[in-house]
N, C-alpha and C positions, 0 to 999 in steps of 0.2 A: 504493500500500500504506500510505498515511499513516494510515488509520483502524485499522490492525492494532495489536495489543499487542506489547510488547517482545520476548517470547520468539519470537513468530511472525516479526517483522522480523529477529531475529537469525539465523534459519535460512533465510529466503527473500528478503530484500530485495536488489535488484540483479541477481537471476538467475532465469531460468525454465528448468526442465528440458524445457519444450516446444520450446525453440529448439535449433538445431544438430543434434547427433546424439542429443539426449535424455538426456545424461548427468545422473544424479542428483547426482553430486559436481561441484563447480565445476571446470572444466578449467584446467590450467596452460598459459598461452600463453608458453612459454619461448623467446622469440625477441626479437632486437634490432629487427628491421625488418618491414615489411609491404608486400605487393605492391599498389600502387594500381591496377594494370590499365591506366590511361591517364594521360597527363600532365595531362589536364583534371581528372581526379579528384584527383590530387596537388595541383594548384593550388587546387581547391575546399576541400580539407582544411586547407591552410595559410592560406587566407583565411577559415576558420571557417564556410564555407558548407555543408560536409559534415563531420559529426562523427565519422568513423571514425578508427581508430588511425593515427598518423603514424610514431612511433619510440618505443621503450620508455622512453627518457629522459623523454619528454613524456606518453605515455599508453600503456596496455596493457590488453587486455580483462580479464585477471585482476585487475589493480590497480583497474580501473574498478569491478569488483564490490565489492571491499573498500571503496573510497571511497563507493560508493552505500550500502553497508550501515552503515558507521560514521556517515555523515551522517543516515541514517534513525533510528538509535538515539539520536543526540544531538539530534534535532529540528532539524537543519541543512538547508540547501538546496544545499550544495556541500562537497566535501572533496578534500584532496590527500594521497596517501600519500607518506611521505618515508623516507629511508634510516635515520633514527634520530630519537629524541625531541629531541635537540639540534638536528637539522636543522629539525624542525618549529618549535621555538622561534625559531631564527634566521630562517626564512622568514616567520613571522608578523610579526616586528618589522621585518625588512628590507623587507617589502612596503609598509610605510607610512612608515618613517623613513629619512633619509639624513643625510649630513654636515651638522652645524649643528642638527639636531633633537634632541629628548629624549624618553625614555619614563619612566614612573614605575612602579617595581617594589615589591611587598610585601617587607618585611624578612625574612619567613619563606618561603623557597623552597629548592628543591633546590640543592645546592652547585654542580653543573655549570651550572645556570641562572644562578646568581649570578656565576660566573666569566665566562660568556658575556656577560652584560649589563653588568657593571661594568668588565671589563677588555678583552675582545676587541672588543666593539662600540665601545669608546672609541677604539680604533685606527682605526675607520672614521669617526670624527667624530661618533658618536652618544652622547649623554650619558644615563646612567641615574641617576635620582633615586630614593632609597629612602624609603618611607613606612611608618608604623605601621599595618599592615592590620588589627590587632586592633580598633582604634578608628576609624581613618581620619580622625581629627580634624585631622591635618596635611596631608591630601591636597590640598585646594583651594589651599593656599598654595604648592604646588609646581608648579601648572599655569600655563603661559604659552602664547603663540601658536604656539610650536614643539613643544608636547607632542603626540605622535602616538599614544600608546597607554598604557593602564594595565594592568599585568600582575600577576595573582595566581594562587594555587593554591587549589582548593576545600578540599582537605585537604593541608596542607603536609607536605613530606618533608624532615626526619624528625620535626618537632615534632608532627605530627598536629593542627595548629591550623586553625581555620576563620576566614577573614577576616570583617569586617563587610560581608558580601556585598551586601546590598540598598542600604546607604548608598554603597558604592563604585560600584555600577551607576548609582545615581541621580546621583551627581556626574559620572560619565563621560557620561551622557546630557545633563546640564545644559550641559556644555561641548562637546558634539558630538565626543567622543573615543572611539575604538574601545577596547572592553574585551576583553582577551585572558585567558582563564581556562584554566589547566592542570588538567585533570580526570582526570589519570592515576590517582590513588589512589582517588578516589571512584568513578570510572567512571560511565557513563550508567545503570548498574544502580541506583545509590544516589542520584544527583543529576544533574539536567540543567540546567547553567548557562544554555544558550541559551533554554530554556523559562522560565527565571526572569529573563530580561532581558539576559543577556550577548550580545555580538556574535560573538565567535570563541572556539572551544574548541580546545586542543591536547592531544595525548597522546604520551607515550612508550609506544608499542604493545608495546614489549619487556617490559612489566610484566604487568598483569592480562589485557590483551587476548591476549597470547601465552600466558601461563598456565603454561608449563613451561620458561621460560628458554631457548627455542630460537631466538628471532628478534630481531634488532636492527632496529627500525623506529619510525616516528612517523606522526602524522596531524595535519592542520589542518582544522578544520570551521568553516564560516561559516554564520551564521544569516541569516534574511531581513532582520533589522534592519540588517545591515552595508551592503547596497546603499543603503538609505534614508539612512544616516548619511553615506555618502561623497558622494552626488550633490549638487553645488553647494556642497560644504563646502571653504572655502579651505585648511583644514588638509591636504587630500588632493588637491593640485594634480596629482599624477602620474596620478590616475585621471580627472581632469576636463579635462586638456589632452592634445594629441596626443603619442603615444609614438613618438619618432623611431626606436627600435629595432624597431618593428613597423609599418612603413610608415604612420605617422601615426594609428594606431588610437587612438580616444578611448573608453576603457573605459565611461564613463558612458552612452555611446550604446547600450550593449548590455544595459542592466539589465532589459529586458523578457524577455530570453531566457537570460541567464547570471547566475550569481553572480560578480560582477566581482572580488571579493576573491581567491577561489581561482583564477579565470581569469588574473589578473595574475601570481600565483605560478607557474602552469604555463607561461605564455608568456614570462616573464622569468627568474625565479629557477631553476626547473627546467631551462629551456633553457640558461642560462648557467653555472650552478653544478653542476647535475647530481647533487645528493644525492637520488637517486630510489629509491623502493621497488622491489625486485626482484619479478618475478612469483611466484617461489617463496616469498618472504617473505609476499606478499599471500595466497597460497594457505594457508600455515600460519596466518596471522592470521584468515582466514575460518573455519577450524576452531575457533579460539579463541573467536570471537564466538558461535558456535553454543552453546557451553556457558558463556558468560560469566556469565549470570544465576545459574545454579546454583552456579558456583564462588564468585563474589563473596559471595553470601549465606552460603555455608558458611564461607568464610574469616572473615566478620564474626562469625558465631555463635561460632566457636572462639575468636576474638580477644577477644570480650566476656568469656568465662569466664577466659581467661588474665589479662586486665586486672584482673578482680575478685580473682583469686588474688594477683597482685602488689601490688595496693592493700592487701590484708589482711596482707601479710608485713611484720613489724616491721623487717626489715633494709633495706627499700627506702624511699628518701627520698621519692619522688613518682612518680606514673604519669600520663602524658599520653594520654588516650583519651576522646574526646568521648562515647563510648557509656556511660561511667560516670555514674551518677546524681549523683555528687559534682562532676562537671565543670561549670563555668559555661557550657560550650558544649552541654550535653546538651539544653537546651530547644530550641535551633536544630535539632539532630539529630532530635528527636522530631517536630518540626513540619515538617521539610523533607526528610529523608532517607527512603528507602523502608523501611517497617516499622521505622523507628528504628534501622536497622543502620548500622555505621560503619566498614567496611573491615577489611582484614587487617593494618593497620599500627598499631603502637603504639610508644611509647618510655617508658623509665623511667630514673630517676636512681638509680644504685647508691651514690652518695655520694662516690665518688672514682675517679680514673683507675685506681688500683691494684686496687680491688675490681672495677671493670668489666672490666679485663684478666683477672682471675682467673676471673670468671664465664664469660667467653668461652673460656677455656682448658678449663674443666671440662664444658661442655655436650657431649652426645654425639649428640643428634638434630639440634639447630640447627647449621647450617654457617656458618662465618665468611665471608660473601659480601656484596657491595655491591648486588646486584640486589634487587628486591622483586617481589611478585606471582607468585612461583613456587609450584608445587604442593608444593614442599619448603620447610620452614621455615628461615629464615636469621636470623643475628644480626650486627649491625654496630655499630662504635664510630664515629659520624659525625665527631667532632673529629679523629680521626687518619686518616680515609679519605675519605669523600665530601666532607667540608668542610675537608680538611687545608690547602687553599690559602688559606683565610680567615684573617684576622688574629685575634688574641685578642679585640679589640674587636668585630669583625664577628661572631664566634662568640657572644659574650655578647648582642649586640644581637638575634641570631637565636634566642636561647634555647637554645643548644647548650652545655652545661656539660661539664667534663672527665669526669664520671661518667655521662654520658648514653649509654644503649644503645637501639638501635632493633631492633625485632623485626618481621619479615614472617612472619606465621603462615601455614603451609601447610595441607595437607589431611590431615595425619597424625591419629592419634587424640588427642583433646584431653587425656585423662588422661596419656598418655605424654609429651606436651609439657610439661604442668605438672610432672610428676615430674622431668623432665629439668632444668627451671629450678630447682625446689626443691633438688635435690641439688647443682646447681652453686652456688647461692647459699650453701647451708650450708657447702660446702667453701671457698668464697671468703672467708667471714667468720671462719673459724677462726684 
């Protein structure tokens, strides 16, 4: 189905109603285990000679369909469904880095990602080095023989910043380092990092892919370039040498038939850690993928109008939204994002923590929530919630000021949302 367009892949990839009982809707295989029939078949599946389901912690037919579909939409060749976006981030890094290694992370990322990379991974002996992704001028100076990945977000949460994408990818390729790109906010509807040269894409599927705040889940998608980058590369010895935990399997011997990046996550990290996507979650997310293109484009159109309103309001200090013509990132959006659209996420500086708090108290439609990508609009104060574990220095480095407010614009009427913000701002500044 590789030659089909996005909306067709979103509704058909990975599943055929001509199979099984002919169900038009994807079935939910809500089971922990599967009957192999014979011990020979069980042995064949564990030896990767037969690719049927083994155990839902490792693979499941409903999850398989979600994985095939998100891989198709991102232009990847393999995918892993995970229990959360955080699990996806952890798996993507832990798949290539171990004690004594380092990764390099953009300074503008989701707060949970920052905590995971800077603090939790440190306890596993993995160092995270931070670079200025806006320019990437300092990136090469941070690379050494132990650097295993470069991690960025296409649209950062909450700053809605875009990294110097092509320069970062060029540097990653120059040094044979795997690039990991969080595409949660942009989604494959607006931007395809793999098609633009990235190796691995991750998602918090809890956001726009879910679409209604119903499901906690994540995904890791690998592109065709990943296999090529790993084979014979001394940075990735774990793929090129026998895996003692899987009867001496050498992953690079399987590149003709498998995406070995996601295969190693499945056979190692999913097996041992078990932060697995549930079949029911996969089923819910499949419904989300079917309408993803329609929703993300509508979120973006509404957010554009709200960003323009906020930019014109005299009480608002600044607005971060690359869709605005005044944004230095607008040229990149117009040249690289679908139809010049720029997601349902924006942030603005109200000028102070006090005014920000007052605005959030006064809104009636926007809910004070830390999720994004919901059909219902939400408002968040990052410094006191999603990024509250960061130091003052880390907050300022990431562009998060005391008065910064993040909006995730839903699918309500745009005029109603603008009026809600207008009334709240006017009451807050009195």
